[in-house]
N, C-alpha and C positions, 0 to 999 in steps of 0.2 A: 284618138288619144286613148291609151290604155287606162284601165281603172286604177285609181290611187289605192295605196295600202293604208288602212285606218286602224288605229289602236287607241288605247287609253292609258293614262297615268294611274296606276293602281291606287296610289295614296289618296287620290281625290274621292274614292268610293267610301273612305273612312270605315273599312271593314277589316276584320282579321285576315291575315295573308291568304290562308287557304280559301276562305269564303270570298275574298276579293277575286282570286283566280277563277273560281267557279262562276262568279257573277260576270266577269269579263267574257268568259266563254258563252254564257247564256245570252249576253248582249251581242254576240257574234263579232266581237272585236278580233281582228287578225293578230294584233301585236299588243305588247304591254311594255310599260316602263316601270322598272323596279327601283325603289329607293335603297341605296346601299348603306344608309345610316339608320333608317327606322324600320325597314322591312326585312332586309336580308344582308347582314353584315358579312363582308368578305371572309373574315376569319371564322365564321360560324358554320360554313358549309364547304365540304370537300368529300372526296371519296364516295362512299355509299350514299350519303345524303344528297350529294350533287347528282348522282345517277338517278336517284328516286325523284328528285325535282324535275329533271329532264323528262323522265317517264310521265310524270303528272302533266307537264306542259304538252307533251305529245297527245296524251289521252284527251286533253281539253282542247286540242287543236289550236294551241297558242304558241307564239314565238316571242322571245324577248328581243325587242328592237333597240332598247337602250337601258342604261343604268344611270340613275341620278346620284351624284355625290356632291351635295351642296355644302360648302364650307362657310363658316361664319366670317372668315376673313379672306381677302383675295390673295393672289400669288405675288403681289407686289409688296406685301408686308412681311418683314423679316422675322417678326416674333412668331415662334413655333412653326416657321415655314417648312422645316424638314418633315414635321408630322403631316402637314397638308400634302406635301409632295408624295410621301410614302403612302398615305391613305388613297390618294388619287391613283397611284400605280396599282394598288391592290384592287381598286374598283375597276380599273381597266382589265386586269387579269380575270376578275369575276365576270365582267361583261363577255369576254372571249369564251370563258368556260360555259356560259349560258347561250352562246351562239349569237351574241350581239357584237357590233363593231363600234358602238358609240357610247361615250360617257359624257354626261351633261354636268357642267358647272359654269359659273360665271368667272370672268377673268379677275375681277376686282377693279380698283381705280386705275384708269389708264391716263396717266399724266399727259397733257397735250404737248409738253415740251419733249421732243425726241431724246434729248440727252439727259433728262432728269434721272437722278439715281433710282427712283422707284420704278421708272419705266425700264431701265436697264436690268434691274432685278427681275421684273416681270418677263421681259424677253428671254432672259437666261433660263428661267424656270420653264417657260412654255417650249423653248427649243429642246430642253432636256426631256420633257414629257413627250414631245413629238418624236424624238429619237427612240424613246422607250416604246412608243406605239408601234413602231416598225418591228420590234422584237415580239410584242405580245399579241398583235393583231386587232387591237381596239384603240380608237383615237378619241382624244378629248375634243368635244365640240362645244365651244363657248356659247352660252345662251345670251341672246340679245335682250336689251331693256335698260341697262344701266348707262348706256352711251349710244350715240347715233350709229347707224350702220356704217357710215363712212369712216368713223373713228375706229370701230372694231375691224373693218376691212383693212384699213391702213396698217394696223398692228399685225394682222395675219400676213399681209403681203411683205412685211419687214422680216419675217422669219424664213428659215429654210423651207423649200417647197414641200408640201404635204406634211407639215408639222402638226397642224390641227385644223378643225373645221368650225362650222357655225351651227348652233341650234336656233333656228328662226322662231321667235315668239312674238307675233304681231301684237297680241294683247298687251304684253309688257311694254313694248315700244309706245303704243298709244297711251297707256295709263301714265307713262313717265314723260309724255309730251313730245315724243319723237314721231317721225313719219316713216313710210316705207319707200320714199322717193328714190333712195339709193340702192334699192334691192337689186336692180340689174347689175350693178357693179360688184356685188358680193355674192350673187347667186351661185357662182361656181364653187363657193366654199360651203354651201348649205348641205349638211348631212342628215338633218332631222328637222321636222317642223313641230313645234308645240302649238296645236290648234287652240288658240285662246283669243277671246275677243274683248274689246273694251271701248269705252267712250271717253273723250277728253273733257276736261273741266278747267278752262283757263283761269276762272275765278279762284279756284282752290289751288291751282298749280299742280294738281295731280288728278288723273281721271279715275274711272271706276271700271271694274271688271263686270261683264254682262254675259249672258248665255250666248253660245256660238250662233252667229248669224244675225244678232241683234245690235251689233256695234259697228265700228268703223273699219274693221278688218275686211278687206275685199278679197275673200278667199277664192272666188272664181278667177280673179286677175292673178293672185298669188300662185295658184295651181298652174295656170297657163304659162306664166313667166318661168316658173321653175321647170316645167316640162320642156320649155325651149332650151334649157341648160342641162337636159338629160338627168334631172333629179330622180333618183331611184329609191330614196328613203321613205320613211313612214310619216304619216300625219298622226301625232299622238294627242288626243284630246286632253287638255288640261283645264281644270276648273277648281278653284279654291273655295271651299265652304259653300257649295251649292245646297239650297234648302232640301232638295230631293235628288241626291247625286245619281242614284241608279237611273231614274227617269230622265234626268238631264243628259247623262252620258249616252244613254240609248238614243235620245233625240239628236245629239250632236253627231253620233256615228251616222245616222240616217241622213242628216243634213250634208255631211261631207260626201257621202256616197251619191247623193242626188246631183252633185256638181260634176 
C-alpha cells in the first residue's frame, strides 16, 4: 500500500496565517486546508498577491488540499440563498487558483421525504454547484456529521453523476451519534478525509472530541477501505480547541503516518 498524504487544517493551530503556514511546514505536513471565511477571503487575493502566496507555499513545501467555506445556513434554506451560492462558487474558484480541487461545507438539513420542498431546493442548488465545478475545476465535497452516511450518500446518488463529493469526518459522525457502517456504500464519493476522532456519550445524546487515535474512529480500517476504492485524497488533521495545538497536530501527523 502506498503512503497516505497527510495535512492539517490551519485554523486549528490558532495562529496568524503566515505563522500557521510556517508551523505546518515545520511539522512536515504535506498539505493544508485554508478557511475561506476567516483566513483567506476569495475577494482579498488575486494577481500579484496570489502569485506571492503560491511562491510562499512552494518555499515551505506545502500544497493546498482543500478550502473550507462553512456557511451558517444550509443550501436548503431559501433566505439569502443566492449569497451562499455565490460565496461557494467564489471559494471553488479560489481553491482552483491555489491548486486544490475540493471545497468543504455541509449540505444543511436533508429532509427524509424525497419530494419535500426543502429537499428539492437542496438538490437544485447542489446540481447547479456541480455543473459549475466542471467549469472551474474544483468540487464541493459535503462534510459528514449532521446526518448518517446512508442519507448523505442517497442525496448524492440522486444528483447528476460527478456533481459533488464527500468530506469524510469520522469524529463528527461519532460525536453526533452515527457510525461508519455504511462507509463501503459511499466510499466512491469520498474526496477528502478530515482526520478527527471522538467518543460517543449516549447519556448526553452527544459525544466528545478527543485527540486522534484515542477515540472510536478506526483509522486503520478507514484507510484500508478507502484504499480499496482507489482514494487518492488527503487526510487533513482537524482538531477544535486543542490545549496545545502545535504538539497535538504534530502527534496526529505521526500517528497517521504510522498506519
